[in-house]
N, C-alpha and C positions, 0 to 999 in steps of 0.2 A: 760421919757413917751414916745415920740416917738419913744425911740429903741424899748420898748417894742411892740408898735404897729407894726413897721418895722418888729418885729421877728415873731408876730402873722401872720401878712399878710403872710408871705413867706412860714408859716407852712400850712396856710390853701390852698396858690397857692399850693404848694407842694402837699399837700394832693389830690387835685383836679383834679391834673396833673395825680397821678397814678391811680385814679378812673379812669379819661378819657382812658387812654392807656389800664386798665384791661377790659375796656369795649370794644376798640377796636380789643385785641386781641381776646376778646371772640364772636366777630360777625360773626354768622355763612354765610355759602360763598352763594352768591345771585342764588337765582333761577326763572327760567323765569314764569311770570305770565300766570295762567291758561288760557285756551281758553274758554270764557265764550259764543259762538256761537251757540246756541244749537237748534237742529232740531230735528223735529221725526224722528226717526229710523224707518226701515225697518219693525221690529216687534213693533212698537208702534202703533194703532190705535186710531181715534178717540172714538169709543163704549169703548176703555179699561180707556183711561183717562175720561169720563163722569163717567165709572164704579166708577173707582177711586175717583175721586171728591165726589160722592154719598159717598161712605163709610166713607170719612174723615169728610165731613158735620153730617152726623149722629153719628161720633163718638164723638163729641163736642157737641151733643145735640140738631141739624136741623133737620126737614124733608126735604125731597127730592121727586119732584112729576117729572115725565118726561110727558110731555104733545103735542100733535101733534095739532098745527092750535086753532084758537080763538075759536071754536066752542067746544073745548076740556076747554080752560081757561075759557069760560064762564060757562061750567058744574062745574070745580073747585068754581068759584065763588058761584055759586047756593048752595054747598054742603055745602062751609065752610065760608059762610058769617057770620060775628059776630052779635050779636043781639042785642047789644047795643053800644053808645060810636061810635066817629069822626071816619071816613074814609078819608084817602085821599090818590088818585091815581094819581101817577107819570108816568104810562106805556100806552102807546098808544095802544096797544095791548087791556088791557082792556078796555078802554073806555077813554074819554073826561080827559083830565089832569086837576087836581085840583091844585088851587092856596092855597100855604101854608098860614093860616092867619097869621094874627102880633100881635093877641092878645095870652098873655101867658096863660090866663086862659081858652082859648079855645082850645089852643093844651093841656093842661094839661087833657083834657078828649077824647084824640087822641089813639083809640083801636087798629087801624092797618093802616100800611103802606105801599103802593105797590111802589117798585122803580125799576128801570131798572140797572144792573150790567153790567160791562162793560166786565172784564174779570175774569174768574174762575181760580182757581191752584188746579190741581190734585194731587198735592203730600201734599197738606195740608186742602183743602176745602174752602179757603179764595176767597172772592170776593171783586174785586175793585169797587169802586162807589165814584165819583165822585160829587160837587156840583151841577151843572148842572142837573145830574137827581134827586137829593134830592129834588132841588126848594129853600130850605133851609136847612144847615144842621142839624138843630136841630131835624128834623123829624126822623131821623134815631136812634135818641139815647133817645126821649122821647116818643117813639109809646109802644104801650103793646106786639105787633105782629109786625113782620118785615117780609116783604113779597118781597123775591129779584128774578127778572126776568131776567135768562141771557140764551143767544144763546148755544147751544151744542156745534156749532164751534168757540165759544170764551172760548174755556176749554183749557188751555195750560198746559205743564207737570211741569213746575217750575216758582217759583219766578224768576229765572235769564230771563224766557222769557215772564214774565209779566211785569217785569221793564222794557224792552224792548219795549214792546206794548204800555205803556201806556204814557202820559206826566204830570208827576207830576206837573209843573209849569202852564199847560194848565186851568185848569178850578179855580184855586184858593185853590181848598182845595181838597182832597182827602182822601179817607180811605179805607184799608183792612178789610174786617169784616169776621169771621168765627164764626160760632156760637151764639146763645144767648146771654147776658151777665151773667156771673157770675164770684165769686171770691170764695177762700177758704182761704184767709188771716186770718182771724179771728177762731184760734182754730182747724184749717185745717177742717173745717165744709164745703162743698160745698153748697153755696147759690145761687141760679138762680136770674136773675133779681136783682141784687143788685145796677147796676147803668146803666141799659141801659132795651132794650125789655127782658121779659121775654119767647120769643119764638120766633126761627126765621123759616122761609120755605122758601126753594128755588125752585122756579118752571124754570124746563130746558127746552125750545123750542127746539124741534128738527127740 
């Protein structure tokens, strides 16, 4: 029995050695890592980034409004105020900051949440939001309508610049949000608001 075990061990050892040798021989030549230090090129302007960002947000089902100053924000709020349900504001330009209720039954009535976004990404319409801006992370997912407010100058070309500009471990939690909640997993039929907000609006402050 010992001889058979010894023979089996040698067979597997030889097979493993042949496999590892074949992998080593097939290993591609080493190439230098790409330079990820991105910057705006001479033909890339901030208005073009804002335009690209807006197109991508609209492409994934969101709305975009470009506003100038607090007066424009107040005009928007008057026209777009929800008729019922709880509204939570976490954006100083809009008004006093609301504390997020602890009661889940109260949060269940949350119709709209205003939250400040930190970084927008022109190449895909995503917006970085961290927990300090949310108050509690649940409100960006449990509200019916999510309104993100972002400065035009905080829109960057790509996700590489976005990750360079944020501190992932700074606030304890953060998330890139792009468009309202949607899924097409079941029968490839698109459903909006399946597991989050049914609507996303982005206010870009110039």
